MARPA-912349 format. One line per field, with one value per residue (C-alpha): residue number from 1; residue in three letters; x, y, z. Coordinates in nm, 4 decimals. Layout:
REM MARPA-912349
k <- [NUM_...]
r <- [ALA_...]
xx <- [X_...]
yy <- [Y_...]
zz <- [Z_...]
REM end
This chain:
REM MARPA-912349
k <- [1_2_3_4_5_6_7_8_9_10_11_12_13_14_15_16_17_18_19_20_21_22_23_24_25_26_27_28_29_30_31_32_33_34_35_36_37_38_39_40_41_42_43_44_45_46_47_48_49_50_51_52_53_54_55_56_57_58_59_60_61_62_63_64_65_66_67_68_69_70_71_72_73_74_75_76_77_78_79_80_81_82_83_84_85_86_87_88_89_90_91_92_93_94_95_96_97_98_99_100_101_102_103_104_105_106_107_108_109_110_111_112_113_114_115_116_117_118_119_120_121_122_123_124_125_126_127_128_129_130_131_132_133_134_135_136_137_138_139_140_141_142_143_144_145_146_147_148_149_150_151_152_153_154_155_156_157_158_159_160_161_162_163_164_165_166_167_168_169_170_171_172_173_174_175_176_177_178_179_180_181_182_183_184_185_186_187_188_189_190_191_192_193_194_195_196_197_198_199_200_201_202_203_204_205_206_207_208_209_210_211_212_213_214_215_216_217_218_219_220_221_222_223_224_225_226_227_228_229_230_231_232_233_234_235_236_237_238_239_240_241_242_243_244_245_246_247_248_249_250_251_252_253_254_255_256_257_258_259_260_261_262_263_264_265_266_267_268_269_270_271_272_273_274_275_276_277_278_279_280_281_282_283_284_285_286_287_288_289_290_291_292_293_294_295_296_297_298_299_300_301_302_303_304_305_306_307_308_309_310_311_312_313_314_315_316_317_318_319_320_321_322_323_324_325_326_327_328_329_330_331_332_333_334_335_336_337_338_339_340_341_342_343_344_345_346_347_348_349_350_351_352_353_354_355_356_357_358_359_360_361_362_363_364_365_366_367_368_369_370_371_372_373_374_375_376_377_378_379_380_381_382_383_384_385_386_387_388_389_390_391_392_393_394_395_396_397_398_399_400_401_402_403_404_405_406_407_408_409_410_411_412_413_414_415_416_417_418_419_420_421_422_423_424_425_426_427_428_429_430_431_432_433_434_435_436_437_438_439_440_441_442_443_444_445_446_447_448_449_450_451_452_453_454_455_456_457_458_459_460_461_462_463_464_465_466_467_468_469_470_471_472_473_474_475_476_477_478_479_480_481_482_483_484_485_486_487_488_489_490_491_492_493_494_495_496_497_498_499_500_501_502_503_504_505]
r <- [MET_LYS_HIS_PRO_LEU_VAL_ARG_ALA_ILE_LEU_LEU_ALA_GLY_PRO_LEU_LEU_ALA_MET_THR_VAL_ALA_ALA_ILE_GLU_ALA_GLN_PRO_ALA_SER_GLY_ASP_ASP_GLU_GLN_VAL_ARG_PHE_LEU_ASP_VAL_ARG_ARG_ARG_GLN_VAL_GLU_LEU_ARG_ALA_ALA_ARG_ALA_GLU_LEU_GLN_ARG_ASP_ARG_GLU_LEU_PHE_GLU_GLN_GLY_LEU_VAL_SER_SER_VAL_GLN_LEU_ASP_GLU_SER_VAL_THR_GLN_PHE_GLU_ARG_ALA_GLN_LEU_ASN_TYR_GLN_GLU_ALA_ILE_LEU_THR_LEU_VAL_TYR_GLN_PRO_PRO_ARG_ILE_THR_ILE_GLN_ARG_ALA_VAL_LYS_MET_ARG_GLU_GLU_ASP_GLY_ARG_GLN_LEU_VAL_ARG_LEU_THR_VAL_ALA_ASN_LEU_THR_PRO_THR_LEU_ASP_ASP_GLU_GLN_PHE_ARG_LEU_LEU_ASN_ASP_PHE_GLU_GLY_ALA_GLU_ALA_ILE_PRO_GLY_GLU_LEU_ARG_THR_LYS_ASP_LEU_ARG_ASP_VAL_PHE_ILE_SER_LEU_GLN_GLY_THR_ALA_GLY_GLY_PRO_GLU_GLY_ASP_GLY_VAL_THR_ILE_ALA_LEU_PRO_TYR_GLU_HIS_HIS_VAL_ALA_GLU_LEU_PRO_TYR_GLY_GLU_SER_THR_THR_LEU_VAL_PHE_GLN_LEU_LEU_ARG_ASP_THR_GLN_SER_VAL_ARG_VAL_SER_THR_SER_TYR_LYS_GLY_ARG_GLU_ARG_SER_VAL_GLN_VAL_GLN_LEU_GLU_GLN_ALA_LYS_THR_ARG_SER_VAL_VAL_ASN_VAL_THR_SER_THR_GLN_VAL_SER_GLN_GLU_VAL_ASP_LEU_GLY_GLY_GLU_GLY_VAL_TYR_ASP_LEU_ARG_LEU_ASP_ARG_SER_THR_VAL_ASP_VAL_ARG_THR_PHE_GLN_LEU_ARG_VAL_PHE_ASN_LEU_PRO_PRO_GLU_ILE_HIS_TYR_GLN_PHE_ARG_THR_LYS_GLU_SER_GLU_ALA_ARG_LEU_SER_GLN_LEU_SER_ILE_ALA_ALA_GLY_VAL_VAL_GLN_GLN_ASP_LEU_ARG_LEU_HIS_VAL_PHE_LEU_PRO_ASP_ARG_VAL_THR_ASP_ALA_VAL_THR_LEU_ASP_GLN_THR_LEU_GLU_LEU_PHE_ALA_VAL_VAL_MET_ASP_ASP_GLU_GLN_ALA_ARG_ALA_TRP_MET_ASP_VAL_ASP_THR_LEU_ARG_ARG_GLU_ALA_LEU_GLU_ALA_SER_ARG_ALA_GLY_TRP_VAL_ARG_LEU_GLU_LEU_ILE_PRO_ARG_GLY_ILE_GLY_ARG_ILE_GLU_VAL_ARG_THR_ALA_THR_LEU_PHE_GLY_GLU_VAL_ALA_PRO_GLY_GLU_SER_PHE_GLU_THR_THR_ALA_THR_ILE_GLN_ASN_SER_GLY_THR_ARG_ALA_LEU_ASP_ASN_VAL_THR_ILE_ARG_PHE_ASP_ALA_PRO_LEU_GLU_TRP_ARG_VAL_ALA_ALA_ALA_PRO_ASP_ARG_ILE_ALA_SER_LEU_GLU_SER_GLY_GLY_GLU_ALA_SER_ILE_SER_ILE_THR_MET_SER_PRO_PRO_ALA_GLU_LEU_PRO_SER_GLY_ASP_TYR_GLU_ILE_ARG_ILE_ILE_VAL_ASP_SER_PHE_THR_SER_SER_GLN_ALA_VAL_GLN_ALA_LYS_GLU_LYS_SER_PHE_ARG_ILE_ARG_VAL_GLU_SER_ARG_ILE_LYS_LEU_TRP_ALA_LEU_ALA_LEU_LEU_VAL_LEU_THR_ILE_VAL_ALA_LEU_VAL_ALA_GLY_VAL_ALA_LEU_MET_TRP_ILE_ARG_ILE_ASN_ARG_ARG]
xx <- [6.8753_7.0474_6.9267_7.1059_7.2162_7.3537_7.5327_7.6672_7.7997_7.9412_8.1487_8.2874_8.4773_8.7982_8.6671_8.3693_8.6395_8.8322_8.5135_8.4459_8.7982_8.7434_8.4061_8.5946_8.8730_8.6351_8.3444_8.0336_7.8372_7.4457_7.5449_7.7593_7.4912_7.2892_7.5595_7.5820_7.1959_7.1713_7.4935_7.2835_7.0047_7.2503_7.3950_7.0161_6.9898_7.3250_7.2180_6.8862_7.0272_7.3027_7.0142_6.8119_7.1148_7.1932_6.8501_6.8187_7.1867_7.0556_6.7655_6.9743_7.2119_6.9345_6.8414_7.2043_7.2200_7.5001_7.8292_7.9246_8.1987_7.9411_7.7124_8.0105_8.0700_7.7123_7.7394_8.0409_7.8957_7.5873_7.8008_8.0215_7.7071_7.5819_7.8736_7.8865_7.5282_7.6036_7.9170_7.6919_7.4285_7.7084_7.8567_7.5067_7.3822_7.7298_7.7616_8.0340_7.8790_7.7818_7.7860_7.6545_7.7245_7.3701_7.4713_7.7996_7.7166_7.9595_7.8531_7.9854_7.8838_7.8713_8.1935_8.3670_8.3987_8.3288_8.1165_8.0347_7.7133_7.7747_7.4699_7.5408_7.3009_7.3501_7.2518_7.4256_7.2313_7.0502_6.8429_6.5177_6.1908_6.1554_6.5290_6.4422_6.1053_6.2956_6.5757_6.3277_6.0640_6.2616_6.1688_6.4673_6.6710_6.7244_6.5236_6.7649_6.7274_6.6022_6.9044_7.1139_6.9100_6.9807_7.2557_7.2835_7.6138_7.7755_8.1028_8.1580_8.4346_8.4160_8.6727_8.7173_9.0542_9.2317_9.2285_9.5295_9.5597_9.5231_9.8175_9.8399_9.8090_9.5753_9.4785_9.5506_9.2600_9.1446_8.8160_8.7301_8.6868_8.9270_8.6921_8.3138_8.2244_7.8835_7.7473_7.4679_7.3454_7.0493_6.9992_6.7842_6.8610_7.0976_7.2518_7.3798_7.7425_7.8758_8.2423_8.4364_8.7006_9.0454_9.1095_8.8754_8.8198_8.5937_8.6179_8.7069_8.7725_8.5227_8.6908_8.4830_8.6311_8.4085_8.5699_8.9087_8.7727_8.8297_8.6773_8.7155_8.5242_8.6173_8.3169_8.2602_8.1095_7.7865_7.7425_7.4663_7.1938_7.1896_6.9674_7.2316_7.2782_7.6538_7.8588_8.1415_8.4525_8.8005_9.1007_9.2098_8.9144_9.1258_9.4272_9.6581_9.8003_10.0137_9.9197_9.9674_9.9867_9.7838_9.5611_9.4827_9.1984_9.1448_8.8111_8.6162_8.2817_8.0822_7.7411_7.5040_7.3501_7.5332_7.3715_7.5193_7.5069_7.6531_7.6904_7.8147_8.0830_8.0884_8.2472_8.0406_8.1147_8.4684_8.5382_8.5769_8.9651_8.9904_8.9885_8.9287_8.9536_8.8381_9.0859_9.1078_9.3409_9.5176_9.5603_9.4848_9.2327_9.0120_8.6594_8.3202_8.1028_8.1691_8.0177_8.0245_7.9927_7.7905_7.8937_8.1189_8.0643_8.3464_8.5650_8.8547_8.8814_9.1304_8.9849_9.2635_9.2286_9.4369_9.4778_9.5804_9.9364_9.8022_9.5505_9.1953_8.8880_8.7447_9.0917_9.2380_9.5552_9.4859_9.1011_8.9242_8.7143_8.4329_8.3540_8.1453_8.2401_7.9151_7.8316_7.4873_7.2594_7.1303_6.7993_7.0285_7.2492_6.9943_6.8547_7.1689_7.3196_7.3201_7.3869_7.7676_7.6931_7.5006_7.4298_7.4930_7.0911_7.0354_7.2832_7.1565_6.8005_6.9302_6.9703_7.3235_7.6535_7.8940_8.1548_8.2566_8.6343_8.8315_9.0864_9.3088_9.5237_9.8670_10.1383_10.5079_10.8017_11.0456_11.3689_11.5388_11.8978_12.0237_12.3793_12.5447_12.8482_12.9503_13.3062_13.5684_13.9456_14.1382_14.5015_14.5993_14.5640_14.2977_13.9382_13.6485_13.2916_12.9944_12.6227_12.3232_11.9372_11.7299_11.3704_11.0698_10.8994_10.6686_10.3284_10.4119_10.6374_10.9821_11.1057_11.4902_11.6482_12.0152_12.2971_12.5916_12.9023_13.1129_13.4384_13.8053_14.0047_14.1127_13.9153_13.7215_13.3621_13.1167_12.7485_12.6040_12.3610_12.3906_12.0444_11.6941_11.4133_11.1265_11.0582_10.7090_10.5620_10.7054_10.9454_11.3231_11.6534_11.9794_12.3185_12.6778_12.9505_13.3073_13.5555_13.9011_14.1604_14.4717_14.7713_14.9861_14.7838_14.8797_14.7441_14.4308_14.0617_13.8436_13.4776_13.2825_12.9160_12.6267_12.3726_12.0496_11.7869_11.4670_11.1701_10.7955_10.5229_10.7639_10.9050_11.2563_11.3096_11.6353_11.7384_11.9014_12.2717_12.5182_12.8694_13.1155_13.4352_13.7248_14.0466_14.3672_14.6562_14.9607_15.0675_15.4159_15.2842_15.0535_15.3448_15.5345_15.2601_15.2048_15.5733_15.5847_15.2768_15.4672_15.7663_15.5849_15.3866_15.7342_15.8878_15.6169_15.5922_15.9713_15.9624_15.6867_15.8668_16.1708_15.9761_15.8377_16.1497_16.2965_15.9755_16.0355_16.4316]
yy <- [-29.1525_-29.3056_-29.6346_-29.9284_-30.0116_-29.6509_-29.6931_-29.9827_-29.8557_-29.5469_-29.7892_-30.0132_-29.6868_-29.8319_-30.1413_-29.9305_-29.6492_-29.9436_-30.0489_-29.6818_-29.6422_-29.9724_-29.8328_-29.4928_-29.6842_-29.8722_-29.6829_-29.9099_-29.9569_-30.0396_-30.4148_-30.3640_-30.1869_-30.4897_-30.7316_-30.5109_-30.5363_-30.9052_-30.9012_-30.7326_-30.9880_-31.2587_-31.1048_-31.0458_-31.4496_-31.4978_-31.2751_-31.4354_-31.7715_-31.6560_-31.4977_-31.7939_-32.0235_-31.8207_-31.8043_-32.2097_-32.2291_-31.9766_-32.1942_-32.5086_-32.3424_-32.2732_-32.6161_-32.7279_-32.8822_-32.7039_-32.5298_-32.1920_-32.2399_-32.3230_-32.0229_-31.7887_-31.9185_-31.8554_-31.5110_-31.4458_-31.5821_-31.3626_-31.0272_-31.1351_-31.1928_-30.8562_-30.6682_-30.8045_-30.7086_-30.3405_-30.3477_-30.4695_-30.1784_-29.9072_-30.0433_-30.0198_-29.7079_-29.5145_-29.2595_-29.0095_-28.6744_-28.4880_-28.1184_-27.9838_-27.6431_-27.5059_-27.1606_-26.9161_-26.5679_-26.2728_-25.9258_-25.6068_-25.3689_-24.9672_-24.9281_-25.1287_-25.4709_-25.8196_-26.0669_-26.4092_-26.5764_-26.9254_-27.1499_-27.5385_-27.8011_-28.1241_-28.3983_-28.6885_-29.0338_-29.2307_-29.5493_-29.5410_-29.6013_-29.9621_-30.0620_-29.9336_-30.0917_-30.4420_-30.3941_-30.3255_-30.5887_-30.8723_-31.0947_-31.1372_-30.8446_-30.5085_-30.2298_-29.9866_-29.6626_-29.3637_-29.1648_-29.3865_-29.2627_-28.8976_-28.7506_-28.4176_-28.2270_-28.0698_-27.8456_-27.7865_-27.5590_-27.4061_-27.1782_-27.0525_-27.1123_-26.9987_-27.2327_-27.3905_-27.1239_-26.8208_-26.6162_-26.7277_-27.0971_-27.3964_-27.4067_-27.0299_-26.8982_-26.5732_-26.4632_-26.3363_-26.4949_-26.7542_-27.0312_-27.0264_-27.2581_-27.3934_-27.5249_-27.7459_-27.8454_-28.0589_-28.3168_-28.1702_-27.8241_-27.5586_-27.2570_-26.9365_-26.7829_-26.4588_-26.4265_-26.1109_-26.1662_-26.0667_-26.0471_-26.0629_-26.3697_-26.5810_-26.9183_-27.0476_-27.3702_-27.4511_-27.6451_-27.7984_-27.9774_-28.2312_-28.4518_-28.4205_-28.5258_-28.2716_-28.2295_-27.9327_-27.8519_-27.6022_-27.3886_-27.0790_-26.8080_-26.6688_-26.2864_-26.1429_-25.9810_-25.5970_-25.3581_-25.2662_-25.5415_-25.4808_-25.3922_-25.1596_-25.0913_-24.9381_-24.9457_-24.6134_-24.3834_-24.0466_-23.9779_-23.7032_-23.6611_-23.4288_-23.2097_-23.3818_-23.7039_-24.0023_-24.1623_-24.5294_-24.6594_-25.0229_-25.1338_-25.4452_-25.5473_-25.8118_-25.9321_-26.1804_-26.3105_-26.5826_-26.5295_-26.3458_-25.9638_-25.6824_-25.3398_-24.9979_-24.8264_-24.4372_-24.1798_-23.8611_-23.5473_-23.5086_-23.1491_-23.2019_-23.1395_-23.4506_-23.7849_-24.1256_-24.5038_-24.8293_-25.1010_-25.4645_-25.5742_-25.8284_-25.7425_-25.3479_-25.3638_-25.0645_-25.0841_-24.8958_-25.1796_-25.5091_-25.8568_-26.0899_-26.4640_-26.6981_-26.8111_-26.5211_-26.3093_-26.0946_-25.8925_-25.6515_-25.3341_-25.0447_-24.6888_-24.4573_-24.0554_-23.8397_-23.4790_-23.1691_-23.0021_-22.6776_-22.5295_-22.4430_-22.2818_-22.6072_-22.7775_-22.6149_-22.7042_-22.8843_-22.8651_-23.1912_-23.3286_-23.5637_-23.8050_-24.1380_-24.4379_-24.6129_-24.9847_-24.9871_-25.1765_-25.0668_-24.9014_-24.6798_-24.6063_-24.4798_-24.2617_-24.1055_-24.1007_-23.7116_-23.6605_-23.5532_-23.4630_-23.6957_-23.6197_-23.9056_-23.9098_-23.9915_-24.2942_-24.4044_-24.4242_-24.6203_-24.9760_-24.9026_-25.0044_-24.7146_-24.5954_-24.2166_-24.1395_-23.8135_-23.6690_-23.3924_-23.2001_-23.1312_-22.9285_-23.0306_-22.7864_-22.8723_-22.7306_-22.6659_-22.5477_-22.3712_-22.2356_-22.0363_-22.2825_-22.6024_-22.5798_-22.3498_-22.2590_-22.1053_-22.0745_-22.1728_-21.8914_-21.7148_-21.7400_-21.8531_-21.6894_-21.7994_-21.7284_-21.9940_-21.9693_-22.1422_-22.1864_-22.3439_-22.5440_-22.7359_-22.6219_-22.5350_-22.2557_-22.3727_-22.2698_-22.2147_-22.2883_-22.3788_-22.4099_-22.6159_-22.7188_-23.0649_-22.9443_-23.0917_-23.0245_-22.6806_-22.5165_-22.2123_-22.2303_-21.9499_-21.8726_-21.5165_-21.5500_-21.8962_-21.9140_-21.8080_-21.7825_-21.8482_-21.9327_-21.9249_-22.1622_-22.0569_-21.8006_-21.8057_-21.6296_-21.5815_-21.6429_-21.5938_-21.8580_-21.8260_-22.1038_-22.0697_-22.3357_-22.3250_-22.1575_-22.4827_-22.7221_-22.9417_-22.9041_-23.1081_-23.1396_-23.1021_-23.1543_-22.9260_-23.0317_-22.7848_-22.9126_-22.7256_-22.8522_-22.7277_-22.7773_-22.7885_-22.8925_-23.0418_-23.2548_-23.2321_-23.1407_-23.1608_-23.0588_-23.2818_-23.2381_-23.0750_-23.0808_-22.8126_-22.9280_-22.7025_-22.7071_-22.5977_-22.4751_-22.2997_-21.9404_-22.0819_-22.3470_-22.0886_-21.8967_-22.1771_-22.3005_-21.9563_-21.9408_-22.2766_-22.1799_-21.8665_-22.0766_-22.3049_-22.0265_-21.8448_-22.1640_-22.2482_-21.8873_-21.8793_-22.2253_-22.0844_-21.7882_-21.9487_-22.1960_-21.8981_-21.7255_-22.0650_-22.1018_-21.7513_-21.8309]
zz <- [0.8405_0.5377_0.3581_0.4715_0.1306_0.1070_0.4275_0.3189_-0.0111_0.1612_0.4259_0.1283_0.0054_-0.1265_-0.3195_-0.4913_-0.5699_-0.7500_-0.9477_-1.0469_-1.1800_-1.3588_-1.5153_-1.6222_-1.7683_-2.0196_-2.1047_-2.1524_-2.4375_-2.4402_-2.4547_-2.1564_-1.9779_-2.0183_-1.8777_-1.5735_-1.5302_-1.5555_-1.3090_-1.0519_-1.1083_-1.0642_-0.7251_-0.6056_-0.6544_-0.4583_-0.1915_-0.1546_-0.1326_0.1274_0.3327_0.3463_0.4172_0.7056_0.8642_0.8302_0.9975_1.2794_1.3413_1.3690_1.5887_1.8096_1.7997_1.8839_1.5428_1.3875_1.5383_1.5965_1.3329_1.0778_1.1600_1.1259_0.7738_0.6703_0.8088_0.6043_0.2984_0.3501_0.3916_0.0945_-0.0930_0.0461_-0.0806_-0.4301_-0.4572_-0.3619_-0.5660_-0.8738_-0.7989_-0.7899_-1.1225_-1.2548_-1.1404_-1.1630_-1.4750_-1.5241_-1.4531_-1.7766_-1.7758_-2.0926_-2.2505_-2.3585_-2.4630_-2.4573_-2.5590_-2.5753_-2.5341_-2.4829_-2.2147_-2.2547_-2.0430_-2.3088_-2.1224_-2.2733_-2.1098_-2.1645_-2.0273_-2.0089_-1.9414_-1.8502_-1.7421_-1.5402_-1.7956_-1.6355_-1.7414_-1.4815_-1.4646_-1.6331_-1.4738_-1.5832_-1.4826_-1.1354_-1.1046_-1.2084_-0.9611_-0.6753_-0.7572_-0.6381_-0.3180_-0.0768_-0.1742_-0.0158_-0.2287_-0.4115_-0.2339_-0.4624_-0.3532_-0.5968_-0.8839_-0.7950_-0.9916_-0.8603_-0.8640_-0.5975_-0.5789_-0.9554_-1.0700_-1.4165_-1.5760_-1.9406_-2.1066_-2.4359_-2.7241_-2.8982_-3.1649_-2.8950_-2.8514_-2.4667_-2.5574_-2.4925_-2.0951_-1.9754_-1.8146_-1.9698_-1.7874_-1.4355_-1.2232_-1.2698_-1.1591_-1.1035_-0.7978_-0.8606_-0.5083_-0.6330_-0.9590_-0.9456_-1.2347_-1.5379_-1.4162_-1.5733_-1.4269_-1.5950_-1.5060_-1.6298_-1.6802_-1.7990_-2.0722_-2.0172_-2.4076_-2.7206_-2.8647_-3.0686_-2.9179_-2.5668_-2.3962_-2.1329_-1.8400_-1.5824_-1.2637_-1.0456_-0.7830_-0.9139_-1.2768_-1.5386_-1.8812_-2.1375_-2.4518_-2.7221_-2.7903_-3.0739_-2.8570_-3.0023_-3.0556_-2.8572_-3.0465_-3.0362_-3.1690_-3.4456_-3.7262_-3.6635_-3.3448_-3.4419_-3.2023_-3.2273_-2.9789_-3.1348_-3.0722_-3.0636_-3.2959_-3.3225_-3.6896_-3.8569_-4.1121_-4.4651_-4.2688_-4.2219_-3.9505_-3.9279_-3.7101_-3.6484_-3.6697_-3.5417_-3.6774_-3.4514_-3.5483_-3.4133_-3.7271_-3.9304_-4.2801_-4.5931_-4.5416_-4.7456_-4.5549_-4.6838_-4.5175_-4.4982_-4.2623_-4.1643_-4.0157_-4.2213_-4.3987_-4.7719_-4.7153_-4.5344_-4.7549_-4.6257_-4.7319_-4.5931_-4.6403_-4.5246_-4.2676_-4.4637_-4.8138_-4.7803_-5.0495_-5.0598_-4.9860_-5.0178_-4.9234_-4.7474_-4.8164_-4.4900_-4.5722_-4.4040_-4.0524_-4.0319_-3.7309_-3.7109_-3.9467_-3.9059_-4.0960_-4.1361_-4.1690_-4.3262_-4.3033_-4.4905_-4.3796_-4.6010_-4.6186_-4.4715_-4.2465_-4.3650_-4.2609_-4.1520_-4.0507_-3.7677_-3.5524_-3.2190_-3.2616_-3.2316_-3.5057_-3.4387_-3.6881_-3.7253_-3.8795_-4.0008_-4.1307_-4.2737_-4.4800_-4.8404_-4.6963_-4.4516_-4.7486_-4.9560_-4.6503_-4.5997_-4.9553_-4.9795_-4.6361_-4.4935_-4.1197_-3.8808_-3.5291_-3.2633_-3.1795_-3.5617_-3.5209_-3.1978_-3.3444_-3.6238_-3.6598_-3.8266_-3.6460_-3.5784_-3.3822_-3.2666_-3.3625_-3.2806_-3.5146_-3.3904_-3.6386_-3.5452_-3.7078_-3.7481_-3.7725_-4.0449_-4.0905_-4.4286_-4.4572_-4.7935_-4.8417_-5.0868_-5.1319_-4.9818_-5.0958_-5.0444_-5.0165_-4.7251_-4.6304_-4.2473_-4.0164_-4.2501_-4.2375_-4.4852_-4.4923_-4.6372_-4.5731_-4.4959_-4.5046_-4.2485_-4.3303_-4.1724_-4.4461_-4.1770_-4.0403_-3.6973_-3.5624_-3.4566_-3.1071_-3.0051_-3.3244_-3.2605_-3.4942_-3.4144_-3.5962_-3.5873_-3.6896_-3.6871_-3.3920_-3.3335_-3.5863_-3.4961_-3.6559_-3.5635_-3.6744_-3.6353_-3.4990_-3.3330_-3.2094_-3.3458_-3.0782_-3.3078_-3.6672_-3.7920_-4.0379_-4.3956_-4.2370_-4.2887_-4.1477_-4.2791_-4.1009_-4.1708_-4.1239_-4.0552_-4.0296_-3.9283_-3.9374_-3.7101_-3.8040_-3.8151_-4.0199_-4.2855_-4.6444_-4.7432_-4.7517_-4.4347_-4.3671_-4.1362_-4.0886_-3.9890_-3.7366_-3.6935_-3.4471_-3.2428_-3.0816_-3.1816_-2.9479_-2.7171_-3.0307_-3.1387_-3.4862_-3.6711_-4.0285_-4.2783_-4.2047_-4.4642_-4.4883_-4.5764_-4.7890_-4.7266_-4.8678_-4.6841_-4.8860_-4.7476_-4.8934_-4.9897_-5.1685_-5.3542_-5.4436_-5.5705_-5.7858_-5.9430_-6.0165_-6.1455_-6.3642_-6.5037_-6.5829_-6.7888_-6.9425_-7.0362_-7.1641_-7.3952_-7.5221_-7.5886_-7.7980_-7.9998_-8.0787_-8.1890_-8.3967_-8.5846_-8.6667_-8.7804_-9.0417_-9.1658_-9.2358]
REM end
């Protein structure tokens, strides 16, 4: 059974709600708390006086010395004084809930999930023992029930949200479950909640909701301590890279310490034909060691791996290479100075940070077209013939090499052969090309493009286009041009002969 004072306070819900709202609107300082404490004592005095007045009027009413109206007024005054006292008590003992964040630790599971262990405590302030004793040690007033001192919180909802600088924006929930329901959180006790992050982040906004009142605090996540001094991860653990190309792995370094540390960077298990570089993500500066400043718990790097142009004994097409990107301290670097190959067991037994990566060399077909000439002359109705060489200058065989032409309307252009079933790396094939303009074609220059395409490993490969420039001249114009040239030559010769004879005379 509830204490009468508690029951009365619950019945005075609307008035007390207005009082609580007024308290929240104007936070109390230490002086305000003393004023509220004195107000409670004053209401106690008023309540004692009203109770005594009511007792006296009841005795006089039984003796017939006062009327029932006067007795009713005394009852009203007493109830009003009692309500004022209860309101003052609630004003004094009420404190807004205080849910304190004690720890927020981020950790990575073996399956790659990132979790946050959030520890929160109920530290809502209460009346101290002296205040509680003074309020209870007053003759004529009801004792303050101990339930009002209890600041246990029930039905608290907690979520993790993005920060203002995050890609999702402020207020977006970024963890599962979207809300944790804490059924009860007693005063002075704490509880630990586990969230799974939906995206990687270094800071979150912890939002708490209690009886319609919401509060959020932005916190920096603490990195969980692991056996390794640095935790190395990558989103591109396996890459296919063409021979002569470059593979890029994005690496993320997380550490639990916040002191100044210097780390050595190396890649193990790479053949000598393959070279690598560590670079910063922002400036692309090349690194062999990395110094992480105090307070920095995360660093982003890029690992660039360069493949040779040709297949070697150690680099074979489509054969997976296992390599380890390792971040180690000076002691580990000295121990592995002359080591090029490491086993996984050795890394797991060390305190070095590492990540296993895969590199799959792939070949690529490349088509080059060489022609004997790119210019020709032909008469309408006749044909112009030339040759071309198709070469595979890539590192993988080409399949179904097709030769096509983009020619003007009514031109007949053909290649023999027009398809090559297969062309190995470094191989070449010769083709003959015949171009025939239509019989009735105006004189002029015409362009014909040769298009060579193929497939290699289900990838389309196309050669750089080349264009033939063909000049079409009719036979009549050619004879006329020849006759004109002969006439000019004859005239010049006649003038010269006459000039010689005149000079002799």
